[in-house]
Structures are given as C-alpha cells and as structure tokens.
C-alpha positions as CSV (number, residue, x, y, z in Angstrom):
1,M,0.1,0.4,0.1
2,Q,1.2,3.1,-1.1
3,V,2.1,5.8,2.2
4,P,0.2,9.5,1.3
5,Q,2.6,12.1,1.0
6,P,3.0,13.6,4.6
7,V,1.3,17.3,4.8
8,L,2.4,20.0,6.9
9,G,-0.2,23.4,8.1
10,I,1.4,26.1,8.7
11,L,-0.8,27.9,11.2
12,T,-1.0,31.4,11.4
13,L,-2.9,34.7,11.9
14,Y,-3.7,37.7,9.7
15,L,-2.0,40.7,11.2
16,N,-4.9,43.1,10.1
17,N,-8.6,42.8,8.3
18,K,-6.6,43.4,5.0
19,R,-5.3,39.9,6.0
20,Q,-1.6,40.2,5.4
21,L,0.6,37.8,6.6
22,E,4.1,38.6,8.9
23,E,6.3,36.2,7.7
24,R,5.1,35.3,4.2
25,H,8.6,35.2,2.9
26,I,9.4,32.7,5.4
27,Y,6.4,30.2,5.0
28,Q,7.3,30.6,1.4
29,R,10.8,29.4,1.6
30,M,9.5,26.1,4.4
31,I,7.3,25.8,1.6
32,V,9.7,25.4,-1.7
33,E,12.3,24.2,1.3
34,G,9.4,21.3,2.0
35,Q,9.1,20.0,-1.6
36,K,12.5,18.9,-2.2
37,L,11.9,17.2,1.3
38,G,9.0,14.8,0.1
39,L,7.3,17.0,2.5
40,D,3.5,19.1,1.2
41,V,3.4,22.1,2.9
42,F,0.6,25.1,2.9
43,V,-0.6,28.2,5.2
44,F,-3.9,28.5,6.9
45,T,-5.3,30.8,9.5
46,P,-8.4,29.4,11.9
47,M,-10.2,32.2,9.2
48,D,-10.0,29.7,6.7
49,I,-11.7,26.3,8.4
50,D,-14.9,25.4,6.8
51,H,-15.8,23.3,9.9
52,K,-18.9,21.7,8.6
53,R,-16.6,20.6,5.5
54,K,-14.1,19.5,7.5
55,L,-11.7,21.2,4.9
56,V,-9.4,24.8,4.4
57,H,-9.3,26.9,2.6
58,A,-5.2,26.8,2.2
59,M,-3.0,29.1,0.7
60,I,-0.4,27.1,-1.7
61,Y,2.7,28.6,-3.1
62,D,4.0,27.6,-6.3
63,P,7.7,28.0,-7.1
64,K,7.3,28.1,-10.6
65,Q,4.9,30.3,-11.0
66,R,5.7,32.3,-7.9
67,K,2.7,32.8,-7.2
68,W,0.2,32.5,-4.3
69,S,-3.2,31.1,-4.8
70,R,-6.2,30.0,-2.8
71,K,-7.6,26.2,-2.6
72,W,-9.7,23.6,-0.4
73,R,-7.5,21.0,0.9
74,S,-8.5,18.6,3.8
75,F,-6.7,18.8,7.1
76,P,-3.0,18.9,7.3
77,H,-1.3,15.7,9.1
78,M,0.6,17.8,11.1
79,I,0.3,21.3,12.4
80,F,3.3,24.0,12.9
81,D,1.8,26.6,15.4
82,R,3.4,30.0,14.6
83,C,0.7,32.4,16.1
84,R,1.7,35.1,18.3
85,I,-0.4,36.5,20.8
86,Q,-2.6,39.6,19.5
87,R,-5.2,41.6,20.8
88,S,-8.0,40.7,18.4
89,I,-11.2,38.9,16.9
90,R,-8.3,36.7,15.5
91,F,-6.9,35.8,18.9
92,E,-10.0,34.5,19.7
93,Q,-10.7,32.8,16.7
94,L,-7.0,31.4,17.9
95,K,-8.2,29.8,21.2
96,A,-11.2,28.2,19.7
97,F,-9.5,26.1,17.3
98,R,-7.1,25.1,19.9
99,A,-9.7,23.9,21.9
100,R,-12.0,22.3,19.3
101,Y,-9.1,20.6,17.0
102,K,-6.6,19.6,20.3
103,N,-6.4,16.3,19.2
104,L,-4.9,17.0,15.9
105,N,-0.8,16.5,15.8
106,F,0.6,19.9,16.2
107,L,4.5,20.3,16.5
108,N,4.1,22.8,18.9
109,R,1.6,23.9,21.7
110,P,1.3,27.2,22.9
111,L,3.9,28.3,26.0
112,R,3.0,29.7,29.0
113,D,3.5,33.3,30.0
114,K,6.8,35.2,30.9
115,W,5.8,34.9,34.7
116,T,5.0,30.7,34.5
117,V,8.0,30.2,32.4
118,Y,10.3,32.0,34.9
119,Q,8.4,29.8,38.2
120,T,8.8,26.8,36.4
121,L,12.4,27.3,35.7
122,L,12.9,28.7,39.3
123,R,12.1,25.3,40.9
124,K,14.8,23.7,38.7
125,S,18.1,23.9,40.9
126,R,20.2,23.7,37.6
127,F,18.4,26.8,36.4
128,R,18.9,29.1,39.4
129,P,22.0,30.1,39.0
130,Y,21.2,31.3,35.4
131,L,17.7,33.3,36.4
132,P,18.0,37.0,37.2
133,E,15.8,37.6,40.5
134,T,12.1,38.4,38.9
135,T,9.0,39.5,40.5
136,L,5.0,39.9,39.3
137,F,4.7,43.6,39.3
138,H,1.6,44.1,41.9
139,N,2.6,47.5,43.1
140,A,5.1,50.0,43.4
141,G,6.5,48.0,46.9
142,N,7.7,45.2,44.5
143,I,9.9,47.4,42.3
144,Y,11.2,49.3,45.2
145,S,12.1,46.0,46.8
146,L,13.9,45.3,43.8
147,L,15.6,48.2,44.0
148,K,16.8,47.8,47.5
149,S,19.2,44.8,46.1
150,Y,19.8,46.4,42.6
151,P,20.7,49.6,40.7
152,T,18.5,48.9,38.0
153,V,15.2,47.1,37.1
154,Y,13.4,45.9,34.2
155,V,9.2,46.4,34.0
156,K,7.7,44.1,31.3
157,P,4.6,42.7,30.1
158,I,4.2,39.4,30.8
159,N,3.3,38.5,27.1
160,G,5.2,41.2,25.7
161,T,7.3,40.5,22.4
162,G,9.6,42.8,20.3
163,G,10.7,45.0,23.3
164,R,7.4,47.1,23.0
165,G,6.5,47.7,26.8
166,I,9.5,47.5,28.6
167,L,11.0,50.0,31.1
168,K,13.8,50.6,33.1
169,I,14.1,52.2,36.3
170,E,17.2,53.0,37.8
171,R,18.0,54.3,41.0
172,V,20.0,57.7,41.1
173,G,21.0,58.4,44.7
174,K,18.5,58.5,47.3
175,D,15.3,59.9,46.1
176,H,15.7,59.8,42.5
177,F,15.4,57.3,40.0
178,Y,15.8,57.2,36.3
179,I,13.0,56.0,33.9
180,Q,13.2,55.1,29.9
181,G,11.8,52.8,27.8
182,R,9.7,52.1,24.9
183,R,6.0,52.4,24.7
184,L,3.8,49.4,23.5
185,N,3.8,50.9,20.3
186,R,7.8,50.4,20.5
187,K,8.2,54.2,20.8
188,I,11.3,55.4,22.6
189,I,10.4,57.0,25.8
190,P,13.7,59.4,26.6
191,A,15.6,58.9,29.8
192,Q,14.3,61.4,32.9
193,K,15.1,62.2,35.7
194,V,11.7,61.3,38.6
195,H,11.5,61.7,42.5
196,K,10.3,59.5,44.4
197,S,6.7,60.7,45.0
198,R,6.2,60.7,40.9
199,L,7.6,57.4,40.2
200,V,4.3,55.3,41.6
201,P,2.0,57.4,40.3
202,F,4.1,56.8,37.2
203,L,4.1,53.5,37.2
204,V,0.6,53.3,37.6
205,G,-0.2,54.8,34.6
206,W,2.1,53.1,32.5
207,R,0.7,49.6,34.2
208,G,-3.0,50.9,33.4
209,G,-4.4,47.1,34.1
210,K,-1.9,45.2,32.4
211,R,0.2,43.0,33.7
212,F,3.7,42.8,34.2
213,V,6.8,41.4,35.6
214,A,9.7,43.1,37.1
215,Q,13.2,41.8,36.7
216,R,16.3,42.9,38.1
217,G,18.9,44.7,35.3
218,I,22.1,42.8,33.8
219,Q,25.2,44.8,33.1
220,I,25.0,44.2,29.3
221,E,26.1,47.7,28.5
222,L,28.7,47.7,26.0
223,P,31.8,50.4,25.9
224,S,29.5,52.0,23.1
225,G,27.1,52.8,25.5
226,R,24.2,50.3,23.9
227,V,22.6,47.3,25.4
228,H,23.5,43.9,24.1
229,D,22.1,40.1,24.4
230,Y,22.2,37.3,22.5
231,R,19.3,35.5,20.5
232,M,20.2,31.4,20.7
233,L,17.7,29.5,18.7
234,V,16.9,25.7,19.5
235,Q,15.1,23.3,17.2
236,K,14.3,19.7,16.7
237,N,15.8,18.1,14.0
238,G,15.6,15.2,12.0
239,Q,15.7,12.6,14.4
240,G,13.5,14.3,16.7
241,V,16.0,15.5,19.1
242,W,16.8,19.2,20.2
243,E,20.0,20.6,18.5
244,V,21.5,24.4,18.4
245,T,20.6,25.9,15.4
246,G,22.9,29.1,15.6
247,C,22.9,32.3,18.0
248,A,23.4,35.4,17.4
249,G,24.0,38.5,19.4
250,R,22.1,41.7,18.9
251,V,23.0,45.1,19.7
252,G,20.7,48.0,20.5
253,P,20.7,51.5,18.7
254,P,21.6,54.6,20.8
255,R,19.4,55.8,23.9
256,S,17.3,52.3,23.3
257,I,17.1,49.6,26.5
258,T,16.5,47.1,24.5
259,S,18.2,45.4,21.6
260,N,15.5,44.0,19.3
261,L,15.3,44.2,15.9
262,H,12.1,45.5,15.3
263,G,12.9,48.1,17.9
264,G,15.9,49.3,16.0
265,G,18.4,46.8,17.1
266,Q,21.6,45.6,14.9
267,A,22.5,41.8,14.9
268,V,26.3,40.7,14.9
269,P,28.3,37.5,14.9
270,M,28.1,36.2,18.6
271,N,31.8,35.8,18.9
272,T,32.6,39.6,18.1
273,L,30.3,40.5,21.1
274,L,32.3,37.9,23.1
275,K,35.5,39.4,22.0
276,Q,34.3,42.5,24.1
277,I,34.0,40.1,27.4
278,S,37.6,38.1,26.8
279,S,40.1,38.1,24.7
280,N,40.7,34.2,25.1
281,E,39.4,32.3,22.7
282,E,39.0,29.4,25.2
283,K,36.8,31.4,27.6
284,R,34.9,32.5,24.8
285,L,34.7,28.6,23.2
286,E,33.4,27.7,27.0
287,I,31.2,31.0,27.1
288,R,29.2,29.1,24.4
289,R,29.2,25.6,25.3
290,T,28.0,26.4,28.4
291,A,25.2,28.7,26.8
292,E,24.3,26.2,24.1
293,K,24.0,23.5,26.9
294,L,22.0,25.5,29.1
295,S,19.4,26.3,26.3
296,I,19.0,22.7,25.2
297,D,18.3,21.5,28.6
298,T,15.8,24.6,29.3
299,A,13.9,23.5,26.1
300,T,14.2,19.4,27.0
301,Y,12.8,20.5,30.2
302,L,9.8,23.3,29.8
303,E,8.6,20.3,26.8
304,D,8.7,17.8,29.6
305,T,7.0,20.5,32.1
306,Y,4.3,21.6,29.3
307,D,3.2,20.0,26.0
308,A,5.1,19.5,22.8
309,L,7.5,22.1,21.3
310,C,9.7,22.2,18.2
311,E,11.7,25.3,18.6
312,L,12.4,27.7,21.2
313,A,14.6,31.2,21.3
314,L,16.1,32.1,24.4
315,D,17.1,35.8,25.1
316,L,20.3,35.3,26.7
317,A,22.2,38.0,28.6
318,I,26.3,37.5,29.0
319,D,27.5,40.0,31.8
320,R,31.0,41.2,31.4
321,N,32.2,38.2,33.9
322,G,30.8,35.7,31.2
323,K,28.1,34.7,33.6
324,I,24.9,33.9,31.4
325,F,21.0,35.1,32.6
326,I,18.0,34.0,30.9
327,L,16.2,37.1,30.1
328,E,13.3,35.2,28.4
329,V,12.3,32.2,26.5
330,N,10.4,33.0,23.1
331,P,8.3,30.0,21.5
332,K,7.4,31.8,18.2
333,P,11.0,33.0,17.0
334,A,11.7,35.2,14.1
335,R,14.6,33.7,11.8
336,E,15.9,37.3,10.2
337,V,18.4,37.5,12.9
338,F,21.0,35.0,11.1
339,I,20.7,36.5,7.8
340,Q,21.3,40.2,9.4
341,S,24.4,38.7,11.6
342,G,26.0,37.4,8.5
343,D,25.0,33.4,9.0
344,P,23.1,32.4,6.0
345,E,23.8,28.7,7.3
346,A,22.1,29.0,10.4
347,Y,19.6,30.4,8.6
348,H,18.9,27.4,6.0
349,R,18.8,25.8,9.1
350,S,16.2,27.3,11.1
351,I,13.8,27.0,7.9
352,I,14.3,23.4,7.3
353,R,14.4,21.6,10.8
354,P,11.2,22.1,11.9
355,L,10.3,20.5,8.0
356,E,12.8,18.0,9.2
357,Y,10.9,17.6,12.3
358,A,7.5,16.9,10.6
359,L,8.9,14.3,8.7
360,W,9.9,12.5,11.7
361,M,7.1,13.0,13.6
362,Y,4.9,11.6,10.6
363,K,7.2,8.6,10.3
364,H,7.2,7.5,14.1
365,K,3.5,8.9,15.0
366,V,1.3,9.5,12.5
367,A,1.6,7.8,9.2
368,P,-0.9,4.7,9.0
369,S,1.2,1.6,10.3
C-alpha cells in the first residue's frame, strides 16, 4: 500500500483585516524546501476553516509561477503553530480553534507567559544560577524591593514581544530615579529623572491594568553605551532531538534599553560581542558551550513540563564576567537575526529543521502502519 505524502499545515494569524501575513517570505521558503524533502506544506489561519465540510481554504505557493493561490484542502497530517499573541478577534478565533481541534497532531503547543515560565525554571536547581531575580508587578512596592538590592530594574509585559512596553528604572541617589523605555507601540521614552514621589503615579499609569513582571537589570552595556544580548535558537532535528541551530548577538540602537531588531537593533556574530568580554578564545568557547547546553536543557525541561515544542529562542544576557542569564524564552522566534548577522547557514537550518522534524514525527507518530 502506498503511503500518502505527508502534509504540514503552517497555522498563522492575519495581521489585520486586509489578511496580510507577517512572515509570508518565511512560509514561501518552507513550502519550497518542503517540496525538496517530499513534504507538502500549506499555510492557513483559523478564519480559513469550513467546520461543516472539515476543509481548509489553504494558501498555496507555486515556486515555478512564483505565485500564491487558494485551494480547498483536507486537514493536514501535522500543524506547525506560528501564531503570536495579539489583541484581536482573530486571536479569540485561534483559541477556539486550538480547543476544538486539540486532538490534531501539533508540532508545538502554546508556551506559558513569562512569569509562569520563570517560576517553572526556578523550581529546578539546574536553572536557578541563570535566572535574574524576577517578581510579579502588583504595586510599586515590588519595584522598590528589587531596587534595594539592585541599581537597575526592568519592567516587562507578561506576554510582550519585540521589546514593546519595557521600562528601565535606575536608582540615582536616595530619592531619585532615571526612567526610560519603549511604549507598547515601540516608541522610545527618553531618559528622564523623577523624584520617588512621582515614580508611583508614573508606574500606575504605565501599568494601566495590564500584567507586568519586574526583573533585576544585568550590566549589558557595551563600551559604546549600547545594550546587547544574544538570541539562541534551538530546534528539534530530523531525529526528533533538540539541537542548537545558531546564536547571534544583538546590539540596541543609541538611547534604547532593548536590542530587538524590530526596535532598531542590529545583529552581529556572537563571537564579535564575546571578544568584548574576553580576548581568550578558550574562554569564549567555554561561554558558548555553556550557553548552548543551557538552552537545550531549558527546551527539554519546558517540553517535559508542559506540552509539545519544536523550537525555542532564548534571549540570553552575558555580563562582563562571562556569567550567563536567561532573560526570557520565546516559543515563536523570528529568523532574520541570522541573515543580518551574516550567518546564512543558520538561517537555512532554521527554515528546514521544523520540516525535517515534521517528517520524523509523521514517520514515527502519524503515518498509518
């Protein structure tokens, strides 16, 4: 009996009512690479489902014609969930889709919010040395408590991405603080000095009823004054095993408290930044090995704790002494950082690994026996 060709559906969300897609070029590449591997790939959103007929109005890309089109398709054998959180009716439809079709074969399930992931990692002694002290931001007392121990504190949305809505608070003397950051629309808030009597009203207004965490600041300023961090991507490979795909450094623009590329940051090779920590190549190699093992261990543990995952990006800080910190974990990572840092091989791997893993999953868990 001939085994049917495995089909992978990439689940995403439209960005707006014009049905625009954020990562269309990535999906295009995945469809092309999928064909080479013998994997049929299409793209769809929860809005594209005909529940009665159990069909998907799929987005199909034809590499020869270089054109996208629509076609009614059966549900795919496997689903690669690339949906990021957004405040919209579309996200509500996504939650309903996940609940209704939870028995389908997902390569990855949603990860929890920043606070829950932090608490989960904190329970394991293996990760504690790498976690900057973090607390849930209920009131200004949470911030003051951290500022007693650390000169700098960052306040972050519990579900934020791309550097949006992050605030840096720096202690200056006994009664004053410097605050600067980015609003939820990524607009930079220039540094300003405030008296402690003004800090509380500012924080209350900033929070606006949303959920935030407060995290101790790590000294990640370069000699130029710009902040930097590292984006480590780990993915399941064609044997169903976690593997490092690549790591790149990110340097924030002047006066920015974040290094995210969407916020104007630039990507550079990891080793270029590590040279500013140590001129010793063996020391740099040791830092990299530690960071890679930590990232794979984190992915393995989070998958064991929650549910299926096939890729994670860890945002890591490495201070001037070479100590590594996990700033946050991103389950829906972008891939452009590798193109921009001059690592096309890592970029290519980031595209094909989920496809190779899908084939492994089909063979071992999905295909009719």
